[in-house]
C-alpha positions as CSV (number, residue, x, y, z in Angstrom):
1,X,0.0,0.0,0.0
2,X,1.4,3.5,-0.9
3,X,2.6,5.5,2.1
4,X,0.0,8.3,1.7
5,X,-2.8,5.7,1.5
6,X,-1.6,4.0,4.6
7,X,-1.6,7.4,6.5
8,X,-5.1,8.1,5.2
9,X,-6.2,4.6,6.5
10,X,-4.8,5.3,9.9
11,X,-6.5,8.7,10.0
12,X,-9.9,7.1,9.1
13,X,-9.4,4.4,11.7
14,X,-8.5,7.0,14.4
15,X,-11.5,9.1,13.6
16,X,-13.7,6.0,13.8
17,X,-12.2,5.1,17.1
18,X,-12.8,8.5,18.6
19,X,-16.4,8.6,17.3
20,X,-17.1,5.2,18.9
21,X,-16.0,6.4,22.3
22,X,-17.8,9.7,22.0
23,X,-21.0,7.8,21.2
24,X,-20.5,5.4,24.1
25,X,-19.8,8.3,26.5
26,X,-16.2,7.4,27.4
27,X,-13.8,10.3,27.9
28,X,-10.6,10.2,25.9
29,X,-7.1,11.3,26.7
30,X,-4.8,12.6,23.9
31,X,-1.7,10.7,24.8
32,X,1.6,11.9,23.2
33,X,4.5,9.5,23.7
34,X,8.2,10.2,23.1
35,X,10.3,7.0,23.2
36,X,14.1,6.7,23.3
37,X,15.3,3.4,22.1
38,X,18.8,1.7,22.6
39,X,21.7,2.1,20.2
40,X,21.4,-1.5,19.0
41,X,17.9,-0.9,17.7
42,X,17.9,-1.8,14.0
43,X,17.7,1.0,11.5
44,X,14.1,1.7,10.3
45,X,12.8,-0.6,13.0
46,X,9.0,-0.8,13.4
47,X,8.2,-0.1,17.1
48,X,4.8,-0.6,18.7
49,X,3.0,-0.1,22.0
50,X,1.0,-3.0,23.3
51,X,-1.3,-2.8,26.3
52,X,-4.7,-3.4,28.0
53,X,-6.2,-0.8,25.6
54,X,-5.5,-2.8,22.4
55,X,-5.7,-6.4,23.5
56,X,-2.0,-6.6,24.2
57,X,-1.4,-6.9,20.4
58,X,2.4,-6.6,20.0
59,X,2.3,-5.5,16.3
60,X,-0.9,-3.5,15.8
61,X,-0.4,-1.0,13.0
62,X,-2.7,1.5,14.7
63,X,-0.2,1.6,17.6
64,X,3.0,2.0,15.6
65,X,5.5,4.8,16.4
66,X,6.9,7.3,13.9
67,X,10.7,7.4,13.5
68,X,12.1,10.9,14.1
69,X,15.7,10.0,13.9
70,X,18.5,9.8,16.5
71,X,16.7,6.8,18.1
72,X,13.7,8.9,19.0
73,X,10.2,7.7,18.2
74,X,6.8,9.4,18.6
75,X,3.2,8.3,18.8
76,X,-0.1,10.1,19.2
77,X,-3.0,8.2,20.7
78,X,-6.5,8.8,21.9
79,X,-7.1,6.4,24.8
80,X,-10.0,6.1,27.3
81,X,-9.2,7.7,30.6
82,X,-8.0,5.6,33.5
83,X,-5.2,3.2,34.3
84,X,-3.3,1.7,31.4
85,X,-0.7,-1.1,31.4
86,X,1.7,-1.4,28.5
87,X,5.0,-2.4,27.0
88,X,7.0,-1.5,23.9
89,X,7.9,-4.1,21.3
90,X,9.5,-4.6,17.9
91,X,6.3,-6.2,16.6
92,X,6.4,-9.5,18.5
93,X,6.5,-10.7,22.1
94,X,9.8,-12.4,21.3
95,X,11.1,-8.9,20.7
96,X,9.7,-7.1,23.7
97,X,11.6,-4.6,25.8
98,X,13.7,-6.0,28.7
99,X,16.2,-4.6,31.3
100,X,19.9,-4.2,30.7
101,X,20.5,-7.8,31.9
102,X,18.0,-9.2,29.4
103,X,15.4,-10.0,32.1
104,X,11.7,-9.3,31.6
105,X,10.4,-6.1,33.2
106,X,7.0,-5.5,34.8
107,X,4.3,-3.9,32.8
108,X,4.5,-0.2,32.6
109,X,1.6,1.7,34.2
110,X,0.2,5.2,33.6
111,X,-3.0,6.9,34.7
112,X,-4.5,8.9,31.9
113,X,-6.5,12.0,32.8
114,X,-8.7,14.4,30.9
115,X,-7.1,16.5,28.2
116,X,-3.7,15.9,26.8
117,X,-0.8,14.0,28.4
118,X,2.8,13.9,27.2
119,X,5.2,11.2,28.5
120,X,8.8,10.3,27.8
121,X,10.0,6.7,28.1
122,X,13.2,4.9,27.3
123,X,13.8,1.2,26.4
124,X,16.9,-0.3,28.0
125,X,17.3,-3.3,25.7
126,X,15.2,-5.5,23.4
127,X,14.8,-9.2,24.1
128,X,16.8,-11.6,21.9
129,X,14.4,-14.1,20.4
130,X,14.6,-17.6,21.7
131,X,14.3,-19.9,18.7
132,X,15.0,-23.1,20.8
133,X,11.8,-22.5,22.7
134,X,13.7,-23.4,26.0
135,X,11.7,-26.6,26.5
136,X,13.1,-29.2,28.8
137,X,12.0,-32.8,28.9
138,X,9.1,-34.4,27.1
139,X,6.6,-31.7,26.2
140,X,4.0,-32.4,23.5
141,X,1.7,-30.0,21.7
142,X,-1.7,-30.5,20.2
143,X,-2.7,-27.7,17.9
144,X,-6.3,-26.6,17.4
145,X,-7.9,-28.9,20.0
146,X,-11.7,-28.5,19.8
147,X,-13.7,-26.8,22.6
148,X,-17.2,-27.9,21.7
149,X,-18.8,-26.1,24.6
150,X,-17.6,-22.7,23.2
151,X,-17.2,-23.6,19.5
152,X,-13.6,-22.6,19.6
153,X,-10.2,-24.3,19.2
154,X,-7.1,-24.0,21.3
155,X,-3.5,-25.3,21.6
156,X,-2.8,-27.9,24.3
157,X,0.5,-28.5,26.0
158,X,1.2,-31.9,27.7
159,X,4.3,-32.4,29.9
160,X,5.2,-36.0,30.5
161,X,7.6,-36.9,33.4
162,X,11.0,-38.5,33.1
163,X,10.7,-42.3,32.4
164,X,7.1,-42.1,31.0
165,X,8.0,-43.8,27.7
166,X,9.8,-46.7,29.4
167,X,7.3,-47.5,32.1
168,X,3.8,-48.7,32.6
169,X,3.1,-46.4,35.6
170,X,0.2,-44.1,35.9
171,X,0.6,-40.5,37.0
172,X,-1.4,-37.7,38.7
173,X,-2.4,-34.8,36.5
174,X,-2.3,-31.0,37.0
175,X,-4.5,-29.0,34.6
176,X,-3.3,-25.4,34.1
177,X,-4.4,-22.2,32.2
178,X,-2.5,-19.7,30.1
179,X,-0.5,-22.5,28.6
180,X,1.5,-20.4,26.2
181,X,3.2,-18.8,29.3
182,X,4.3,-22.0,31.0
183,X,6.9,-23.8,29.0
184,X,8.5,-21.6,26.3
185,X,9.8,-18.0,26.2
186,X,9.0,-17.9,22.5
187,X,5.3,-18.2,23.1
188,X,5.0,-16.4,26.4
189,X,3.4,-13.0,27.1
190,X,6.3,-11.7,29.2
191,X,8.5,-14.7,30.2
192,X,7.7,-18.3,30.9
193,X,7.0,-20.0,34.2
194,X,9.6,-22.7,33.5
195,X,7.1,-25.4,34.6
196,X,9.1,-28.1,32.7
197,X,12.4,-27.0,34.4
198,X,10.9,-26.9,37.8
199,X,9.3,-30.3,37.5
200,X,12.4,-32.0,36.0
201,X,14.5,-30.6,38.9
202,X,12.0,-31.5,41.7
203,X,11.3,-35.0,40.4
204,X,15.1,-35.7,40.0
205,X,15.6,-34.6,43.7
206,X,12.6,-36.7,44.8
207,X,10.9,-33.6,46.2
208,X,7.6,-34.6,44.5
209,X,6.4,-37.7,42.7
210,X,6.4,-37.6,38.8
211,X,3.2,-36.1,37.3
212,X,1.7,-35.0,34.1
213,X,0.8,-31.4,33.4
214,X,-1.8,-30.4,30.8
215,X,-2.0,-26.7,29.9
216,X,-4.5,-24.9,27.7
217,X,-3.5,-21.7,25.8
218,X,-5.6,-18.6,26.4
219,X,-7.1,-16.4,23.7
220,X,-8.8,-13.1,23.1
221,X,-11.7,-14.6,25.0
222,X,-9.6,-15.0,28.2
223,X,-11.4,-12.5,30.4
224,X,-14.7,-14.1,29.6
225,X,-13.6,-17.7,29.7
226,X,-11.8,-17.3,33.0
227,X,-14.6,-15.6,34.9
228,X,-17.7,-17.5,36.2
229,X,-19.8,-14.3,36.3
230,X,-20.4,-11.2,34.1
231,X,-18.2,-8.3,35.1
232,X,-17.3,-4.8,33.8
233,X,-13.7,-3.9,32.9
234,X,-13.4,-1.5,30.0
235,X,-16.7,-2.9,28.7
236,X,-18.9,-5.8,29.8
237,X,-17.4,-9.3,29.8
238,X,-19.8,-12.3,29.8
239,X,-18.8,-15.0,32.3
240,X,-18.1,-18.1,30.3
241,X,-16.1,-20.1,32.9
242,X,-19.0,-22.6,33.3
243,X,-18.5,-23.6,29.7
244,X,-14.7,-23.6,29.9
245,X,-14.8,-25.7,33.1
246,X,-17.2,-28.1,31.4
247,X,-14.7,-28.4,28.6
248,X,-11.9,-29.3,31.0
249,X,-14.0,-31.8,32.9
250,X,-16.1,-33.4,30.1
251,X,-13.9,-33.1,27.0
252,X,-10.2,-32.6,27.8
253,X,-9.8,-34.8,30.9
254,X,-11.5,-37.8,29.2
255,X,-9.2,-37.3,26.2
256,X,-6.1,-37.2,28.4
257,X,-7.2,-40.1,30.5
258,X,-7.9,-42.1,27.3
259,X,-4.6,-41.3,25.6
260,X,-2.1,-41.1,28.4
261,X,-1.4,-43.2,31.5
262,X,-3.1,-41.1,34.2
263,X,-4.4,-41.7,37.6
264,X,-8.0,-40.7,37.0
265,X,-9.4,-40.3,40.5
266,X,-10.0,-36.9,42.1
267,X,-7.2,-37.6,44.7
268,X,-4.8,-37.3,41.8
269,X,-6.3,-34.4,39.8
270,X,-5.4,-30.8,40.4
271,X,-6.0,-27.4,38.7
272,X,-3.9,-24.2,38.8
273,X,-3.5,-20.8,37.4
274,X,-2.6,-17.2,38.1
275,X,-4.5,-13.9,38.1
276,X,-7.8,-14.7,36.3
277,X,-6.5,-18.3,36.1
278,X,-6.5,-18.4,39.9
279,X,-10.1,-17.2,40.1
280,X,-11.0,-19.8,37.5
281,X,-9.2,-22.6,39.4
282,X,-10.9,-21.9,42.7
283,X,-14.3,-21.8,40.9
284,X,-13.7,-25.1,39.1
285,X,-12.6,-27.0,42.2
286,X,-15.6,-25.7,44.3
287,X,-18.0,-26.5,41.4
288,X,-16.5,-29.9,40.6
289,X,-15.5,-31.3,44.0
290,X,-15.9,-34.8,42.7
291,X,-13.2,-34.1,40.1
292,X,-10.5,-31.9,41.7
293,X,-8.7,-32.3,45.1
294,X,-6.0,-29.7,44.7
295,X,-6.0,-26.0,43.7
296,X,-3.0,-23.7,43.0
297,X,-4.4,-20.1,42.8
298,X,-1.6,-17.5,42.5
299,X,-2.3,-13.8,42.7
300,X,-5.9,-14.5,42.0
301,X,-8.0,-11.7,40.4
302,X,-11.0,-12.3,42.7
303,X,-11.9,-8.7,42.7
304,X,-13.6,-8.8,39.2
305,X,-16.5,-10.7,40.6
306,X,-15.9,-10.9,44.4
307,X,-19.4,-10.9,45.7
308,X,-20.7,-13.4,43.2
309,X,-17.7,-15.7,43.9
310,X,-18.3,-15.5,47.7
311,X,-22.0,-16.3,47.2
312,X,-21.1,-19.2,45.0
313,X,-18.8,-20.7,47.6
314,X,-21.5,-20.3,50.2
315,X,-23.9,-22.2,48.0
316,X,-21.4,-25.0,47.3
317,X,-20.1,-25.9,50.8
318,X,-17.5,-28.6,51.3
319,X,-18.4,-32.2,50.6
320,X,-14.9,-33.3,49.6
321,X,-11.5,-32.5,51.0
322,X,-9.6,-30.0,48.8
323,X,-6.2,-28.3,49.3
324,X,-6.3,-24.7,48.3
325,X,-3.0,-22.8,47.8
326,X,-3.7,-19.1,47.7
327,X,-1.0,-16.4,47.5
328,X,-0.3,-12.7,46.7
329,X,2.7,-10.4,46.2
330,X,2.9,-7.4,48.4
331,X,3.7,-5.1,45.4
332,X,0.9,-6.2,43.1
333,X,-1.0,-2.9,43.5
334,X,-4.3,-1.7,45.0
335,X,-6.4,-3.9,42.7
336,X,-5.0,-7.0,44.4
337,X,-5.1,-5.9,48.0
338,X,-5.4,-8.7,50.5
339,X,-8.0,-7.2,52.7
340,X,-10.2,-6.2,49.8
341,X,-10.0,-9.2,47.4
342,X,-8.2,-12.2,49.0
343,X,-9.4,-12.3,52.6
344,X,-13.2,-12.5,51.8
345,X,-12.6,-15.6,49.6
346,X,-10.3,-17.2,52.2
347,X,-13.0,-16.6,54.9
348,X,-15.7,-18.0,52.6
349,X,-13.8,-21.2,51.9
350,X,-13.1,-21.7,55.6
351,X,-16.8,-21.0,56.6
352,X,-17.8,-23.4,53.8
353,X,-16.0,-26.2,55.7
354,X,-12.4,-26.4,54.4
355,X,-9.9,-26.2,57.2
356,X,-7.6,-23.2,57.7
357,X,-3.9,-23.9,57.0
358,X,-4.4,-27.6,56.4
359,X,-6.7,-27.2,53.4
360,X,-6.7,-23.4,52.9
361,X,-3.2,-22.0,52.9
362,X,-2.4,-18.4,52.1
363,X,1.1,-16.9,51.6
364,X,2.1,-13.3,51.2
365,X,5.3,-12.8,49.2
366,X,7.1,-9.6,50.2
367,X,8.0,-7.4,47.2
368,X,6.6,-9.8,44.6
369,X,4.7,-8.3,41.7
370,X,1.9,-9.4,39.4
371,X,4.2,-11.1,36.9
372,X,5.3,-14.5,35.5
373,X,8.8,-14.0,36.9
374,X,7.5,-14.1,40.5
375,X,5.0,-17.0,39.8
376,X,8.0,-19.0,38.4
377,X,10.0,-18.3,41.5
378,X,7.4,-19.7,43.9
379,X,5.8,-22.5,41.9
380,X,7.9,-25.1,43.6
381,X,6.3,-24.2,46.9
382,X,2.8,-24.6,45.3
383,X,3.8,-28.1,44.1
384,X,5.1,-29.1,47.5
385,X,1.9,-28.1,49.3
386,X,-0.3,-29.8,46.7
387,X,1.6,-32.9,45.9
388,X,4.2,-33.7,48.5
């Protein structure tokens, strides 16, 4: 497409975008961004901003910077007022900004107010793409696995423990969410959990028994699929977790049990996730007590539907023993405060019949943030509580 035509298309899209928010009554901020990039940035590089305002798309042409020379880039945006989270990329999550040591950084945050805001940022380094995918051990992938309950398809990851191929043993199974973030840097949103590395090490040291991990990728429907109830966050999200949980229990688990050597009973079946995945995991275990006996809920986003979740727990009291691991980082922000969002759920679980500490364990991690790096650091403790 000729350059002038491309500019005209961007102008048309921008006008349409602004008109949409005017019609829906949302106030916009004119956000002007100046970005300084490191010296090793390729000449004529395409640089983008990705955040909660554009679906975290790392290469959306409507959020592409203009090159002004001398490693300076500029971007004009019209964004709904309020808190935004974002990162800068070279068009792909494998080329996202990192710190000077090459480590992933936390999401940037800004609170956009009425009128015009001008901000200056600098990128320290760009991530070097990892083409080896950093996978350790026997991890298998199924592309386009059907979710009949939602008429969608998704990638499935299956970690098999050391010795699986040469034995006839059966293994417990841990089901997890946000699968693209668990095993490989090349598919992760902002760094992998290193589930495979953690399990290989812990199994080798006999800290836990060998197990199978089954993980489902998320998608653009994540907020809806991971919430049991409707909620509002920059628009209304319909709660589809009932269908997603049904998929795990009635479609995916039977497939895994049929095609892999699993221990099928609830005693050997667990579910885990972080943030919205933590909310989803608690809901699934309470709803399907005959299926799950262990829950790992890290930094759970209970606040999106707190009252509905507490009511649901009250309506589904304990009839089976379940171990609930719940945790939070002290630096995750006001949206994740313990008193506001975590304590009511902990209290509801205990009042529903599960025993404090023995079955409902909560840990606060000083200085930890809402990020894969911190979930990776403590996931061994989750496994020890659930499976030792």
